Every structure is written in structure tokens, then in C-alpha cells.
C-alpha positions in Angstrom: 98.3 125.5 -73.3 98.3 122.0 -72.5 98.3 121.9 -68.5 100.6 119.3 -66.9 97.2 118.0 -64.6 95.5 117.3 -68.0 98.5 115.5 -69.3 98.7 113.2 -66.2 94.1 113.1 -66.8 95.3 111.1 -70.4 93.7 108.0 -71.3 97.2 105.5 -71.9 96.8 102.1 -73.0 99.7 99.3 -73.0 99.9 96.7 -75.0 102.7 94.1 -74.5 101.9 89.9 -74.5 104.4 90.3 -71.5 102.7 90.7 -68.0 106.1 91.8 -66.7 106.5 94.4 -69.3 103.3 95.5 -68.1 103.2 95.6 -65.2 106.6 97.7 -65.0 105.3 100.6 -67.0 101.4 100.3 -65.9 103.9 101.2 -62.2 106.2 103.6 -64.0 103.5 105.6 -64.9 101.0 105.8 -61.9 104.2 106.5 -59.6 104.3 109.6 -62.0 100.9 110.9 -61.5 99.2 109.3 -64.3 95.6 107.7 -63.5 94.0 106.3 -66.7 95.9 103.1 -67.6 94.7 100.2 -68.9 96.3 96.7 -70.0 96.2 94.6 -72.2 98.0 91.7 -73.3 95.9 90.2 -76.2 97.0 92.5 -79.4 93.7 91.1 -81.3 91.9 94.1 -78.6 93.7 96.7 -79.6 91.7 98.5 -82.5 87.9 97.7 -80.1 89.6 98.8 -77.0 90.7 102.2 -78.7 87.7 102.3 -81.0 86.0 103.0 -77.9 87.7 104.5 -75.7 90.0 106.9 -78.2 93.0 106.7 -76.0 95.1 109.7 -76.0 98.1 107.2 -75.6 98.9 103.4 -76.5 101.9 102.3 -76.1 102.5 99.3 -77.9 105.2 96.6 -78.1 105.8 95.0 -81.2 107.3 92.1 -80.9 104.1 89.6 -80.0 103.2 86.8 -81.3 100.1 85.8 -83.5 99.7 88.7 -84.4 102.8 91.6 -84.1 102.7 95.5 -83.5 103.0 96.6 -87.3 99.5 94.9 -87.2 98.2 96.7 -85.0 99.4 99.4 -86.5 97.6 98.9 -89.3 94.1 98.4 -87.7 94.4 101.2 -85.7 95.4 103.2 -88.6 91.5 102.3 -90.4 89.7 103.6 -87.8 91.7 106.5 -86.7 90.7 110.6 -87.9 92.8 112.0 -89.2 95.2 109.1 -89.9 97.3 110.0 -86.9 98.2 107.3 -84.8 98.5 108.0 -80.9 101.4 105.5 -81.3 105.0 105.5 -78.7 106.1 101.7 -79.8 108.5 99.7 -77.4 111.7 97.2 -79.5 114.6 96.4 -78.8 115.2 96.3 -82.1 117.1 99.6 -83.9 116.2 98.0 -86.5 112.4 98.2 -86.1 112.7 102.1 -85.1 112.5 103.6 -88.5 109.8 101.0 -89.7 107.7 102.4 -87.0 108.0 105.7 -88.1 107.2 105.3 -91.2 104.2 102.8 -90.8 102.6 106.2 -88.7 104.1 105.5 -84.9 105.2 108.7 -83.5 107.4 107.8 -81.3 109.1 105.1 -79.9 111.7 104.0 -76.1 114.1 101.2 -76.0 114.4 97.8 -74.4 115.4 97.7 -72.0 113.3 100.0 -70.1 114.8 103.7 -68.9 112.7 105.9 -66.6 114.0 108.8 -67.8 113.9 107.8 -70.8 110.2 105.7 -70.7 108.8 109.5 -68.4 110.2 112.3 -70.8 108.5 110.3 -74.3 105.5 109.9 -72.9 105.4 113.1 -71.5 106.4 114.7 -74.6 103.7 112.4 -76.7 100.9 113.3 -74.9 101.7 117.3 -75.1 101.2 116.8 -78.8 98.3 115.0 -78.3 96.5 117.3 -76.2 97.1 120.5 -78.4 96.5 117.8 -81.6 92.7 117.0 -79.4 92.2 121.8 -78.6 93.0 122.2 -82.6 90.8 119.5 -83.9 87.8 120.9 -81.1 88.7 124.5 -82.4 88.2 124.2 -86.3 84.6 122.1 -85.6 84.0 124.7 -83.3 85.3 127.8 -86.6 82.9 125.5 -88.7 79.8 125.6 -86.5 80.4 129.4 -86.7 80.9 129.3 -90.3 77.6 127.0 -90.9 75.2 129.5 -88.2 76.5 132.7 -90.4 75.9 130.9 -93.2 72.4 130.6 -92.2 71.7 133.6 -90.8 73.1 135.3 -94.9 71.0 133.0 -96.2 68.2 133.5 -93.2 68.5 137.4 -94.6 68.4 136.8 -98.3 65.6 134.9 -97.7 64.0 138.1 -96.4 65.2 140.2 -98.8 63.9 137.9 -101.8 60.0 137.8 -99.9 60.5 141.3 -99.3 61.0 141.9 -102.6 58.5 139.8 -103.8 55.5 141.8 -101.4 56.2 144.6 -103.4 55.6 142.7 -106.4 52.2 141.6 -104.5 50.5 145.0 -104.0 50.6 144.9 -108.0 49.0 141.2 -107.4 47.3 139.6 -104.8 48.3 136.2 -106.1 52.0 137.0 -106.3 52.6 135.8 -102.5 51.1 132.2 -102.8 52.2 131.9 -105.9 56.0 132.7 -106.0 56.3 130.3 -102.4 55.2 127.0 -104.2 57.1 127.9 -106.9 59.8 127.4 -104.5 58.4 124.2 -103.9 57.3 123.2 -107.5 61.5 124.0 -108.4 63.1 122.4 -106.0 60.7 119.2 -105.4 61.4 118.7 -109.7 65.4 119.4 -109.3 65.2 116.3 -106.3 63.4 114.4 -109.6 65.8 114.8 -111.9 68.7 114.1 -109.3 70.6 117.1 -109.3 72.8 118.1 -106.5 71.9 119.8 -103.0 73.7 123.3 -103.7 71.5 122.6 -106.6 69.0 122.4 -105.2 68.9 125.0 -102.2 69.9 127.0 -105.4 66.6 127.4 -106.9 64.5 126.8 -104.3 66.0 130.7 -103.1 66.0 131.7 -106.1 63.0 130.8 -108.3 60.7 133.3 -106.6 62.3 136.4 -108.2 60.9 134.9 -112.0 58.4 137.7 -112.3 59.8 140.1 -109.8 59.9 142.2 -113.5 56.5 142.3 -113.2 57.0 145.0 -110.5 57.4 147.9 -114.2 54.3 146.4 -115.6 51.6 148.7 -115.7 48.4 147.7 -113.7 46.4 148.4 -116.5 48.3 145.6 -118.0 49.3 143.5 -115.5 45.5 143.5 -114.5 43.5 142.9 -117.4 40.3 141.0 -117.3 40.5 140.5 -121.3 43.3 140.1 -123.4 46.0 142.2 -124.1 46.4 143.3 -127.3 50.0 143.1 -130.2 50.9 146.3 -127.7 50.0 145.4 -124.7 51.5 142.1 -125.3 54.7 143.3 -125.8 54.7 145.4 -122.6 53.9 142.2 -120.8 56.8 140.5 -122.5 59.0 142.6 -121.3 58.8 141.8 -117.8 61.6 139.2 -117.7 64.2 141.5 -119.5 62.9 144.2 -116.9 63.7 141.1 -114.1 67.0 140.4 -115.2 68.3 144.1 -115.4 67.4 144.3 -112.1 68.8 141.3 -110.3 71.8 140.5 -112.9 73.9 143.0 -110.7 74.5 141.6 -107.3 77.3 139.3 -106.8 75.4 137.1 -105.0 74.9 133.2 -106.0 71.0 133.2 -105.9 70.6 136.8 -108.0 73.0 134.8 -110.6 71.0 132.1 -111.0 67.5 134.5 -110.1 68.2 136.6 -113.1 68.7 133.6 -115.1 65.2 132.0 -114.4 63.9 136.0 -114.8 65.3 135.8 -117.9 64.1 132.7 -119.4 61.6 131.4 -117.9 58.7 131.7 -120.5 61.8 130.1 -123.1 60.1 127.4 -124.8 62.5 123.7 -125.6 60.9 124.5 -129.3 61.8 127.8 -129.8 58.1 129.2 -129.6 58.7 131.1 -126.3 59.9 134.6 -125.5 62.0 137.5 -124.8 64.8 135.4 -127.5 63.4 132.8 -129.1 65.7 130.2 -127.3 64.9 126.2 -128.1 66.5 123.1 -126.3 69.3 123.4 -124.0 70.1 126.8 -125.0 67.9 127.8 -121.9 69.5 127.5 -119.3 68.8 124.1 -117.4 67.3 126.6 -114.8 65.0 128.4 -116.4 63.7 125.3 -118.5 62.5 123.4 -114.9 61.1 127.2 -113.6 58.2 126.8 -116.8 57.1 123.4 -115.8 56.4 124.5 -112.7 55.0 128.4 -113.7 52.6 126.7 -116.5 51.4 124.3 -113.6 50.9 127.0 -111.0 49.2 129.0 -113.8 47.1 127.0 -115.2 46.2 126.3 -111.6 45.4 129.6 -110.5 42.8 131.9 -111.2 42.8 134.4 -113.0 41.7 137.8 -113.9 41.2 136.2 -117.6 41.2 133.0 -116.8 39.2 130.5 -113.8 41.6 127.4 -112.0 41.3 124.3 -113.5 41.7 121.6 -111.0 45.2 119.2 -111.4 44.0 116.8 -113.3 43.3 118.8 -116.2 47.0 121.0 -115.4 48.6 118.0 -115.7 46.7 116.7 -119.3 47.4 120.1 -121.0 50.8 120.1 -119.6 50.9 116.5 -120.9 49.0 116.3 -124.2 48.6 120.0 -124.5 45.2 122.3 -126.0 46.2 124.6 -128.2 47.4 127.6 -126.5 50.1 125.1 -124.3 51.9 121.8 -125.4 54.3 119.6 -124.6 56.6 120.4 -127.6 57.3 123.3 -125.0 58.9 122.0 -122.7 62.4 119.6 -122.7 61.4 115.8 -122.9 63.4 114.9 -119.3 61.6 117.1 -117.4 58.4 116.8 -118.8 59.1 112.8 -117.5 59.7 113.6 -114.3 56.4 116.0 -113.9 54.5 112.9 -115.7 55.5 110.4 -113.3 56.1 112.5 -109.7 53.1 115.1 -110.8 51.5 114.2 -107.7 54.5 116.5 -105.0 53.1 119.3 -107.7 49.4 118.9 -106.2 49.9 118.4 -102.4 52.1 121.6 -103.0 49.2 123.4 -104.4 46.5 122.4 -102.6 48.4 122.7 -99.2 49.3 126.4 -100.0 45.7 127.0 -100.6 44.2 124.6 -97.3 
């Protein structure tokens, strides 16, 4: 509810090229209890003054030389948020009243001034204006609460992700740092590719879950220090489908993207990957990004069956091939982005092992 005190304290600008009119209006308003009144006889100043002070009400004469009230309203419309013009026009021309309302004015008073009309229209318009501002502020508060709630949900979601990944980490001590790096790599590469902020945020949350299916891989297979037998390799490949099943029933967009990545991140651009031998754009973009990130990190990391490689060696293997890993395994556009920005991958890896 808007109080009378708030209405009397509202800021008012009087715009009229005749000093006698300015003095008369100001005297009327001050006697009625209004305390924050400014005036100008120069219409060219109005937009700048309003931009600086954001008046609650502008009493605007329509008939002024050089720049009339309609032109003043055009300037105000460009700077007023939402197009709401707090303008009460002053006119002696009946035909101007409708035109002024169509131009955005909220009400009008006639010349010669009638004290009761002036005070009633000013009071009513200020009450509406202040209610409009209260509603806008209330909406801002609601939006802030929504943002805070969204942040809380994201934090809770991430905690859930990394709780699940810690379960996987009990089977493989390298998993913890790996999943954090994967999140940073994926985010970096998605940004370089020009993908929108929502996609970048989503893949940074979803990508750490890519290997969640390894929870179901027996330790003697997952941690085997020598080459896997064909049967063991089939068991290992099953982590993609299992990960998709674990995540696939979730309603969260992050879980859905995580399921998509889990299933497809070992597919290759040339169709030589698993579990389904997809090729080209049949592989989801999320998984194509994830694939090159996962390969880079695997090359840089020590595993029971291989030593770690330095950054330049890993880049050379990805971009030129070594027989096991070939450039044609990767989406060409993503591979080119990696070539141009591989230093970021180096920095992420080194920061996690410092």
C-alpha cells in the first residue's frame, strides 16, 4: 500500500516554457504537501534530467517552441525501462489530449489550471506510479530468490554427482582428479566452439559422470595391469551402456546429458568406436566433445597398463596418430578447436597435479 507520505515525497519535474506556469504549478503542489519538486523551462534538458533522477512524475507542457512535448516524450521513451512514461501532459488544446495518450502519456490536465483537477490527477498518477515501482521491486526480489534457489539446486546436484564419482573413485584412485579435469576440459572446448552459455554450463556438470558405469566393472578387469582378454574387453566396454542406464531415468537435464555422454563418449567419428559403432553426426555433440577430452586425459595419466605422456606427446598422438589413436576418430571441427587451444588443456592438467 502506498502511503500519503510516500506520495508527497515522490519526485516531480515540471516542464513548461512559461515561468508563470511553472511558479503557479509549483505553488499549488507545495501547498498540498509535495516536497520534491524540480522545474525546467528548457525541453532539451528533460531526457538528461530524467535519466539522472528518474522522476516519479513529469508535468509536461505540450506547446513549447523549438521542441514540443510530443518530441520530449519520444526522447523519454528511449530511456524509460519497459516504456512506462510517468508523464502528465498540460494542454489547452482538446485535440492534443488523445494524441498525447496515444504517445504514451498517462493522463492530462487542462489550461487554465483548476486546483482540484491538478491535485487529484497528480495524486492519482503518483499513487499508480509508486505501486508500479513497488511491483517492479517485488518482481526483482522474486527473481533474486529464484536465482538463489537455482544456485542451491545446482550446488546440491554437483554434490550428488561427485558423491557418485567418489563411489567410483574407491575402485580407481585416479578417478577423482580425472572427473574434475574432464569438467574443465569440456567447458573450455564447448566455449571455444562458440556454444551457448546454457550448453557450456550443462556439459561442465554432466561430463564428470561419463564413467559412472565403471562402478559395475569388476576390479580384476578395471585394474588389470596387462592387456585385457577379448572377454574382459567386452566387460569393460559395457560401462558405457551401464552408465547410461544408471543416469537415463533421471528427470534433470544434467542427468539426461550425462546419460547421453556415458553411452556415446567412446564412439568415434569414423565409426570405429563402441558400443554401437556410430559415426559422424550420429554421435551426439556432447559425446564428440567429451571423446577428445577423455583421450587427452587418458594419455596424460598413468594407468596400470601404460605410463603417462607429456603434453606435447599427447597432442601429437591426437593430431597425428599413433596407430591406436588416430585423427579420424575425432570430429574434424572439434579436433581443429583442440589444435588451436591445446594449451588450455595443458594448464588444466598441470593445475590439478600441482
